[in-house]
C-alpha positions as CSV (number, residue, x, y, z in Angstrom):
1,X,0.0,0.0,0.0
2,X,1.0,3.6,-0.5
3,X,1.2,5.8,2.6
4,X,-2.1,7.5,1.6
5,X,-3.9,4.2,1.1
6,X,-2.5,2.9,4.4
7,X,-3.8,6.0,6.4
8,X,-7.2,5.9,4.7
9,X,-7.6,2.2,5.4
10,X,-7.0,2.8,9.1
11,X,-9.4,5.7,9.1
12,X,-12.1,3.6,7.5
13,X,-11.4,0.6,9.8
14,X,-10.2,-1.5,6.9
15,X,-7.2,-3.8,6.9
16,X,-3.9,-2.1,5.8
17,X,-0.7,-4.0,5.0
18,X,0.9,-2.3,8.0
19,X,-0.4,-0.2,10.9
20,X,0.2,3.3,9.7
21,X,3.1,5.2,11.4
22,X,2.3,8.9,11.3
23,X,3.7,10.9,14.1
24,X,3.7,14.7,14.6
25,X,7.3,15.7,14.2
26,X,9.3,18.9,13.9
27,X,12.1,18.3,11.4
28,X,14.2,21.5,11.9
29,X,17.0,19.6,13.7
30,X,17.3,17.1,10.8
31,X,16.7,19.2,7.7
32,X,16.7,22.8,9.0
33,X,13.1,23.1,7.9
34,X,9.7,21.5,8.6
35,X,7.8,22.3,5.5
36,X,5.6,19.8,3.6
37,X,8.5,18.8,1.2
38,X,10.7,17.9,4.1
39,X,7.9,15.8,5.7
40,X,7.8,13.8,2.4
41,X,11.6,13.5,2.4
42,X,11.5,12.2,6.0
43,X,8.7,9.8,5.2
44,X,10.9,8.2,2.5
45,X,14.1,8.3,4.7
46,X,12.6,6.9,7.9
47,X,9.9,4.8,6.2
48,X,6.7,6.2,7.7
49,X,3.3,7.6,6.5
50,X,3.3,11.4,6.5
51,X,0.2,13.5,7.2
52,X,0.6,16.9,5.7
53,X,-1.3,19.7,7.5
54,X,-1.9,22.8,5.5
55,X,-4.1,25.9,6.1
56,X,-2.5,28.1,8.7
57,X,-5.0,29.8,11.0
58,X,-7.0,32.5,9.2
59,X,-7.1,36.2,9.8
60,X,-9.2,35.6,12.9
61,X,-6.2,34.2,14.8
62,X,-3.4,36.3,13.4
63,X,-5.3,39.5,14.1
64,X,-7.0,38.7,17.4
65,X,-4.2,36.7,19.1
66,X,-1.0,38.4,17.8
67,X,-0.9,42.1,18.3
68,X,1.1,43.0,15.2
69,X,-0.9,43.3,11.9
70,X,-1.8,42.8,9.2
71,X,-4.0,45.9,9.5
72,X,-5.3,46.7,6.0
73,X,-8.9,46.3,7.1
74,X,-11.5,48.7,5.7
75,X,-13.2,50.9,8.2
76,X,-11.0,49.7,11.0
77,X,-8.2,51.8,12.5
78,X,-5.5,50.4,14.8
79,X,-3.3,52.4,17.2
80,X,-0.3,50.7,18.8
81,X,2.0,51.7,21.6
82,X,5.0,49.5,22.5
83,X,6.9,49.5,25.7
84,X,10.2,47.6,26.0
85,X,11.3,46.8,29.5
86,X,12.5,43.2,30.0
87,X,10.0,42.2,27.3
88,X,7.7,43.8,24.8
89,X,4.4,45.1,26.0
90,X,2.0,46.0,23.2
91,X,-1.0,48.3,23.9
92,X,-3.5,48.2,21.1
93,X,-6.7,50.2,20.4
94,X,-8.9,48.9,17.6
95,X,-11.4,51.6,16.4
96,X,-14.4,50.6,14.3
97,X,-17.6,52.4,13.3
98,X,-19.5,50.5,16.0
99,X,-17.1,51.0,18.9
100,X,-13.5,50.5,20.1
101,X,-11.7,47.5,21.6
102,X,-8.4,47.6,23.5
103,X,-6.0,44.9,24.6
104,X,-2.5,44.6,26.1
105,X,-0.1,41.8,25.2
106,X,3.3,40.8,26.7
107,X,5.7,39.2,24.3
108,X,9.0,37.6,25.2
109,X,12.0,38.9,23.2
110,X,12.4,35.4,21.8
111,X,8.9,35.7,20.3
112,X,9.8,36.2,16.7
113,X,8.5,35.0,13.4
114,X,10.4,32.1,11.8
115,X,9.7,32.1,8.1
116,X,11.1,28.6,7.7
117,X,8.3,27.0,9.8
118,X,5.8,29.8,9.4
119,X,5.3,30.1,13.1
120,X,6.3,32.0,16.2
121,X,8.9,30.8,18.6
122,X,7.6,30.0,22.1
123,X,6.5,31.1,24.5
124,X,3.2,32.3,23.2
125,X,2.1,35.9,23.7
126,X,0.6,36.5,27.1
127,X,-2.6,38.6,27.3
128,X,-2.5,41.2,30.1
129,X,-5.8,42.7,28.9
130,X,-8.3,41.0,26.6
131,X,-10.2,42.6,23.8
132,X,-13.6,41.7,25.2
133,X,-14.4,43.1,28.6
134,X,-18.2,42.7,28.8
135,X,-21.3,42.1,26.6
136,X,-21.2,45.5,24.9
137,X,-18.0,44.5,23.3
138,X,-19.5,41.5,21.5
139,X,-21.1,43.6,18.8
140,X,-17.8,45.3,18.1
141,X,-16.0,41.9,18.0
142,X,-18.6,40.5,15.5
143,X,-18.2,43.5,13.3
144,X,-14.4,43.2,13.4
145,X,-14.4,39.6,12.5
146,X,-16.7,40.2,9.5
147,X,-14.3,42.9,8.3
148,X,-11.3,40.6,8.7
149,X,-12.9,38.1,6.3
150,X,-13.7,40.7,3.8
151,X,-10.1,41.9,3.9
152,X,-8.5,38.4,3.8
153,X,-10.7,36.0,1.8
154,X,-10.0,32.3,2.7
155,X,-10.2,31.4,-1.0
156,X,-6.9,33.2,-1.5
157,X,-5.1,30.4,0.4
158,X,-6.8,27.4,-1.0
159,X,-5.1,27.2,-4.4
160,X,-1.9,26.2,-2.6
161,X,-3.7,23.2,-1.1
162,X,-4.4,21.7,-4.5
163,X,-0.9,22.2,-5.9
164,X,0.7,20.7,-2.8
165,X,-1.8,17.8,-2.7
166,X,-1.0,17.0,-6.4
167,X,2.8,17.0,-5.5
168,X,2.2,14.8,-2.4
169,X,0.2,12.3,-4.4
170,X,0.2,8.9,-2.8
171,X,3.1,9.6,-0.5
172,X,1.0,11.1,2.3
173,X,-2.4,12.3,3.4
174,X,-3.0,16.1,3.0
175,X,-5.3,17.7,5.6
176,X,-6.6,21.3,5.9
177,X,-6.5,22.9,9.3
178,X,-9.5,24.8,10.7
179,X,-8.9,25.8,14.3
180,X,-11.6,25.6,16.9
181,X,-13.3,28.8,18.3
182,X,-10.9,29.2,21.2
183,X,-7.6,27.9,19.8
184,X,-5.2,30.8,19.7
185,X,-8.1,33.2,19.4
186,X,-8.1,34.5,22.9
187,X,-10.3,37.6,23.2
188,X,-11.6,36.8,26.7
189,X,-9.8,34.8,29.4
190,X,-10.5,31.1,29.8
191,X,-10.8,31.6,33.6
192,X,-13.5,34.2,33.1
193,X,-15.3,32.0,30.6
194,X,-15.5,29.3,33.2
195,X,-16.9,31.8,35.7
196,X,-19.4,33.1,33.1
197,X,-20.6,29.5,32.6
198,X,-22.2,29.9,36.0
199,X,-22.8,33.6,36.3
200,X,-23.7,34.7,32.8
201,X,-24.3,31.7,30.5
202,X,-26.1,33.8,27.9
203,X,-23.1,36.1,27.4
204,X,-20.7,33.1,27.2
205,X,-22.9,31.3,24.7
206,X,-23.1,34.4,22.5
207,X,-19.3,34.9,22.6
208,X,-18.7,31.3,21.6
209,X,-21.2,31.5,18.8
210,X,-19.5,34.7,17.5
211,X,-16.2,32.8,17.5
212,X,-17.6,29.7,16.1
213,X,-19.2,31.4,13.1
214,X,-15.9,31.9,11.3
215,X,-14.9,28.3,12.1
216,X,-17.9,27.2,10.1
217,X,-17.2,29.7,7.4
218,X,-13.6,28.5,7.1
219,X,-14.7,24.9,7.1
220,X,-17.3,25.4,4.4
221,X,-14.9,27.4,2.2
222,X,-12.3,24.6,2.4
223,X,-14.9,21.9,1.6
224,X,-16.3,24.0,-1.3
225,X,-12.8,24.2,-2.7
226,X,-12.5,20.4,-2.7
227,X,-10.7,19.7,0.6
228,X,-11.4,16.1,1.7
229,X,-9.8,15.9,5.1
230,X,-10.4,18.6,7.8
231,X,-8.0,18.7,10.7
232,X,-9.6,20.7,13.6
233,X,-7.7,21.4,16.8
234,X,-9.9,22.1,19.9
235,X,-7.3,21.8,22.6
236,X,-8.2,25.1,24.4
237,X,-11.5,23.3,25.1
238,X,-9.8,20.3,26.6
239,X,-10.3,18.8,30.1
240,X,-6.6,19.7,30.6
241,X,-7.5,23.4,30.4
242,X,-9.9,23.1,33.3
243,X,-13.3,22.6,31.7
244,X,-15.6,20.1,33.4
245,X,-17.3,17.3,31.4
246,X,-20.7,19.0,32.0
247,X,-19.3,22.3,30.6
248,X,-17.9,20.4,27.7
249,X,-21.2,18.8,26.8
250,X,-23.2,22.0,27.3
251,X,-20.8,24.4,25.5
252,X,-18.7,22.6,23.0
253,X,-20.4,19.4,21.9
254,X,-23.1,21.3,20.0
255,X,-20.4,23.3,18.2
256,X,-18.2,20.3,17.4
257,X,-21.2,18.4,16.1
258,X,-22.2,21.2,13.8
259,X,-18.7,21.2,12.2
260,X,-18.6,17.4,11.9
261,X,-22.0,17.3,10.3
262,X,-20.9,20.0,7.8
263,X,-17.8,18.0,6.9
264,X,-19.7,14.8,6.5
265,X,-22.3,16.5,4.3
266,X,-19.5,17.0,1.8
267,X,-18.3,13.4,2.2
268,X,-15.1,14.5,3.8
269,X,-13.1,13.2,6.8
270,X,-13.0,15.0,10.2
271,X,-9.8,14.7,12.3
272,X,-10.3,16.0,15.8
273,X,-7.2,17.2,17.7
274,X,-6.9,17.4,21.5
275,X,-3.5,16.7,23.0
276,X,-4.8,16.8,26.6
277,X,-7.0,14.6,28.7
278,X,-9.6,12.6,26.7
279,X,-11.1,9.8,28.7
280,X,-14.1,12.0,30.0
281,X,-14.9,13.4,26.6
282,X,-14.2,10.5,24.2
283,X,-17.7,9.2,24.3
284,X,-19.1,12.7,23.5
285,X,-16.7,12.9,20.6
286,X,-17.9,9.6,19.3
287,X,-21.5,10.8,19.5
288,X,-20.5,13.9,17.5
289,X,-19.3,11.6,14.8
290,X,-15.6,12.5,14.6
291,X,-13.7,10.1,12.3
292,X,-10.2,10.4,13.8
293,X,-9.3,11.3,17.4
294,X,-5.7,12.4,18.3
295,X,-3.4,12.6,20.2
296,X,-4.4,10.1,22.9
297,X,-1.8,11.5,25.4
298,X,-1.0,8.9,28.1
299,X,-0.2,9.7,31.8
300,X,1.5,11.5,33.3
301,X,0.7,14.4,31.0
302,X,-2.6,13.0,29.7
303,X,-5.0,10.4,30.9
304,X,-5.5,8.0,28.1
305,X,-5.9,4.3,28.9
306,X,-5.5,2.9,25.4
307,X,-7.1,-0.4,26.0
308,X,-10.2,1.1,27.6
309,X,-10.4,3.8,24.9
310,X,-10.3,1.2,22.2
311,X,-13.2,-0.6,23.8
312,X,-15.3,2.5,24.4
313,X,-15.0,4.2,21.0
314,X,-12.5,2.2,18.8
315,X,-15.3,0.5,16.9
316,X,-16.3,3.8,15.2
317,X,-13.5,6.3,15.7
318,X,-10.0,5.8,14.3
319,X,-7.5,6.4,17.2
320,X,-4.3,8.2,16.4
321,X,-1.2,9.0,18.4
322,X,-0.4,7.8,22.0
323,X,3.4,7.4,22.2
324,X,4.7,10.0,24.7
325,X,6.8,12.5,22.9
326,X,8.9,13.5,25.9
327,X,9.1,10.7,28.6
328,X,9.3,7.9,26.0
329,X,10.8,9.3,22.7
330,X,12.9,12.2,24.0
331,X,14.0,10.9,27.4
332,X,13.8,7.1,26.7
333,X,16.1,4.6,25.1
334,X,15.7,2.7,21.9
335,X,14.7,-0.3,24.0
336,X,12.0,1.4,26.0
337,X,10.7,3.0,22.8
338,X,10.4,-0.3,21.1
339,X,8.6,-1.8,24.1
340,X,6.0,1.1,24.2
341,X,5.4,0.9,20.4
342,X,4.9,-2.8,20.5
343,X,2.5,-2.5,23.4
344,X,0.5,0.2,21.7
345,X,0.1,-1.7,18.5
346,X,-0.9,-4.9,20.3
347,X,-3.5,-3.0,22.3
348,X,-5.1,-0.8,19.6
349,X,-4.5,-2.3,16.2
350,X,-6.7,-5.4,16.4
351,X,-9.9,-4.7,14.4
352,X,-8.4,-1.8,12.6
353,X,-8.9,1.9,13.2
354,X,-5.4,2.7,14.7
355,X,-2.7,5.0,13.5
356,X,0.5,4.9,15.5
357,X,1.5,8.5,16.3
358,X,2.7,10.6,19.2
359,X,1.3,12.7,22.0
360,X,2.4,15.8,20.2
361,X,5.2,16.8,17.9
362,X,8.6,15.0,18.3
363,X,10.7,18.0,19.4
364,X,14.0,19.4,18.3
365,X,16.8,18.0,20.5
366,X,15.3,14.4,20.5
367,X,18.2,11.9,20.0
368,X,18.2,10.8,16.4
369,X,18.7,7.2,17.5
370,X,15.5,7.4,19.4
371,X,13.6,8.8,16.4
372,X,15.0,6.0,14.3
373,X,14.0,3.4,16.9
374,X,10.4,4.7,17.0
375,X,10.0,4.3,13.2
376,X,11.8,1.0,13.1
377,X,9.6,-0.4,15.8
378,X,6.5,0.9,14.1
379,X,7.2,-1.2,11.0
380,X,8.5,-4.2,12.9
381,X,5.4,-4.7,15.0
382,X,2.9,-3.1,12.6
383,X,2.8,-5.8,10.0
384,X,-0.9,-6.7,9.6
385,X,-1.6,-10.3,10.5
């Protein structure tokens, strides 16, 4: 089978020739770059099945989360003041015809754009003051988001998807990312959202709906353009953040199901990403109809019991991930890595619907012998019987 055929077979609970090996991995240490072309190169060199994630977060995230531009938005004026003590503090005033929003963001001096990986170095910006303070700001936020999508149409990015997918061919599975309503779009603090759940549910529900509307618009634009796999991270809604299972069911399950139903209406695949605790939400996600669930993070960082998760949802949902990126792959030995990979495959592969992956991206600085041991073990124990 080709890597693409292998991955699709697992997603559809069919029998592949091998259990797909498809980790999240940052390749900068190995190739000096982590673009889609280097993922294909690594797939051939290390013998694994790459998933290529395209579609960087839309203007919603880049504008609302990061305080620096782009600012060519009609009828919107942005004033910025920067202070530079030990770190940057950016004061921002966004003026619109329906009102003004302000925020304040602290940025570490190491926080700079890396064009090679099209991302910012960590740590993430830290919000000292959020754009939304109370209900009167919601109308302004809604207006601002609508103007962002007028200024930066999603269709401008989608032609790249088709060119890259054509180049990837059968050597990997190409997915288009549409981030959930809270993921790196922090206009109101998570702590205050949790308080608002009890004190002002109407406000919180309206805020989430305003943020979810562009999620649906981005998803529909991708599907209309022919995208057949949607990758959707919702990790800011995770149990690891502090939400309770009841909050999750009340607030997020309806939104997730809307997105899943839209994806399925186009005959596409929905890959749900949460690298936190999953055992209390897994059944809800199965009810929503997600096709793939990753990253299955085990203890001590996550809570996934792989055998129980397989029993609970593995008949309908393809499970992807599991091997701990830090305590096993980074800090372990080739022997312990082999043991963990063997155990994961023996636990989750029977009956199909399992893709061997990682609890998040294999990080720069991971010993190359450990990386090789992971891929070697994946093929060694993944032969379909």
